[in-house]
N, C-alpha and C positions, 0 to 999 in steps of 0.2 A: 308794647309796640304802638307807636302813634300811627293813625291812619288819616290820610287826606282823601278827599272825594271831589268828584265833578258833579255839575248840575247842568241839565239840558232842558230848555223850555221849547217844546215842539211848536207852541203857538207863536213864538217870536221868530223862529227860524224861517227864512225865505230861501234857503238852499243856494246861497250865493257862492259857496265854496271858498270864501276868504280864509276860513280856518284851515282848510286843506292846503291851500297855497302857502299860507304862513308856515305850516308844519313842514312842508317839503323844503321850503327855502331855509328855514332855521336849521334843519337837520341834514341838509345837503343830500336829499334823496333824489336819485336820478329818475328821469322819466321812465315809465313802465308800470308793471302791475304792483310793485311794492308801494303800499300806502299805509303808513302808520296810522293815519286818520282817514276814514272813509265817511262820506256823507251819502247814505243810501236812501233811495227814493222809490216809492211805489204809488199806484193809483187806485182809487176806489170809485165805484159808480160809473155812470155813463151820462152823456149829454142829455138833458141840461143839469143833471144833478151829479157833479163830479167833485172829487177832492184829490189833492196831491199831498202825500205825507212824506216826511223825511226823518231820519234819525242819525244822531251823532254816534259814529261807531269807531272808537279807538280801543286801546286796551283799557278795560275798566279797573285794572289793578285790584282784583278781587281780594276779599278778606280770606277766602278759602280758595286759593288759586289752583285749580285742577291741573293747569299746565305745569306748574312747579312739581306737583306730585307725580306727574306722568313722565318727567324727563329723567331717563336713566343716566344721562351724562352729567346731571347736576349743573347744567348750563343756566338754568333759571333759578332765581332766588328772590325772596321778599326782603327788602332792606327795612330797617326798623325806624328810620327817622321820619319818613313820609308814608310808608306802607307801599312804596312803588315796587312793582314786579319788574326786575331788571334781568338782563341777559349778559352772560359772559360768552361772547361769540366764539372765543378760542376753544371752548369746551363743546360747542354745538356740533353734533354729528350729522344733522340734517335728517334725522329719522322721522320727523313730522308727527311724533306722538303728541307733542304739545298742541298742534293744530287739531288733531283728532279729538283731543280732550276738551279744548276750549269751545263752549257753545256759541261764542260770539265771533269766531273767525279772526281773532286779533293777530295771531302769528302770521307773518308775511314772508313770502318766498318770491324770488326774482323769476323763477321758471318752474316747470313741472318735473325736473330731473331729480330723482332721489339722491340725497346727499348734499343738495344745495343748502347752505346755512340759512337759518331763520334770522329775521330782524323784527323789531317791534317798537311801539311807543314806549318811551322811558319816563313818562310823566314830566318831561322837560326838567329832569333832575338838576341839570347844570343851572337852569334859571332859578329853580327853587333855592339853591345854595346861594344865589345872589339876591334873594329876597323878592323875586319876581314871580308872577303867575305863569302857568304854561302859555306858550305862544298862541295856541288856538283860542284860548280864553281872551287874551288881550287883542287878538286879531279879529274878533267877531263884531261887525258893525251893527248887528241887530241886538246885541247884548243878550243873546240866547244862551250863553255859557257862563258858568261861574265855577269857582274852585276854592277850597279851603279845608280846614279840619272837619272831619266827617260829622261830628256832633254839631258844629256850627252850621254846616250846610243843611243837615237834616232839620235843625231847629228853625232855620230860615225858610225852607222850602217844603218841608214834609218828607215822608219816607217812601214815596211811590217809586218803585224800581222796575216796572215792567210795562213798556208801551205795547200797544196792540201788535201782535205778531212776534214779539220777542220771546226768547226762552225764559222760563221761570227762574227767578234769582235764588231759589232755595239752596241749590247745590254749591254755588260759588260765592254768594253774598257780594255782588259787585259793588265797588266804591263809586257809585253814581246814582243820582236821583233825577227823576223826570217830572216835567209838567206836560200832560197830554195837550194836544191841539184843542182849541176852543170848539164848542159845539157849533155846527153849521147853522146859520140863521139867514133868513131872507131879508136883505136890506132894501131892495127895490122889488115891488110886486110886479109880476108879469104872468102872461098866459103860457104855462108850461107846455100844454098840448099844442098850441099854435107854434111855439118855438121848435118843438120836436117835429111837427109837420113840415116846417120850412127846411129843417136840417135834412130830413129824409128825402126831400125833393132834389137834393144835390146829386149830380150824376155819379159822384165818387162815393156815395154813402149807401150801403145796402139797407134794405127794408128790414130792420131788426126788431122794431118794437111797434106795438099797436097804439099805445098811448103813454102818457107820462107816469102812469102807475107802474110801468114795467122797468123803469130806467135804473132801478137799484140792482138789477141782475144782468149779468153779461154772459154771453156764450163762452165756454171754455176756450182759451187760447186767443181770444180777440185782443186782449191787452197784454203786452209783453211783460210789464212790471206790475202785475195785479196783486202781489203779496211781497212782504218783506223777506229777503233772503240775506242772512248775515254770513253764511259760510258758502262761498262759491266753490264748486268742485275742482276747478282748475284756474290757471291764470287768465285764460281767454274769457271765461265766464266772469272772473273778478273784474276785468276791464269793462265788460259789457254792463255789469251791474252798477258801476260807479261812473260818474261824469268825467269826461276828459278835461282836466284843468291844466294840461301841460302846454297847450298851444299859445 
């Protein structure tokens, strides 16, 4: 079986969501919680030492797809030409065992009602048959995405498969490789304690920290998106965890 793979460069992505919009448009996905491609975002640190991280979260078309193995209806299968994990929606019973099995939350549902059929990323199989790359890859203005035969992608970019906060790849062997965000560096020198002091004198800012040495730690619950969550427990949470690109 031939296997194709994706590549995501976290250091090049500025979370514009052009890839998500392109995916929705190409696949005629209605507005709502169903997102074959999600750009998930979370925050680290506190002012003046902050970072915003994002990750490309579609179906990773795993080489050992636990969703396929978990589907008693045999609605999911791995095709041999590109290694895409595809869905026969007519066979889907809506049991959601595929979602429970997938560590990345790739199976998508329009609501929380049991029996609702699943849908998912199909690797833009129709485009591949026309000799084109997936629409998300071609739609990325920052060139943070690439796609091709897995050995070619691995040889070009390396074999790193787990960004910070992501599930380990050992069980599923996802067909995606990553480049982590570049190390933070100070471009313009400034007085961190003075900046923090000025910030804390704002009326809407609580007195949280004594000095700049403390800014790497935050009280629990202060930041709503302080960690990567790839599997939302319900559709409301799924919408809250991903940006609204439908307006």
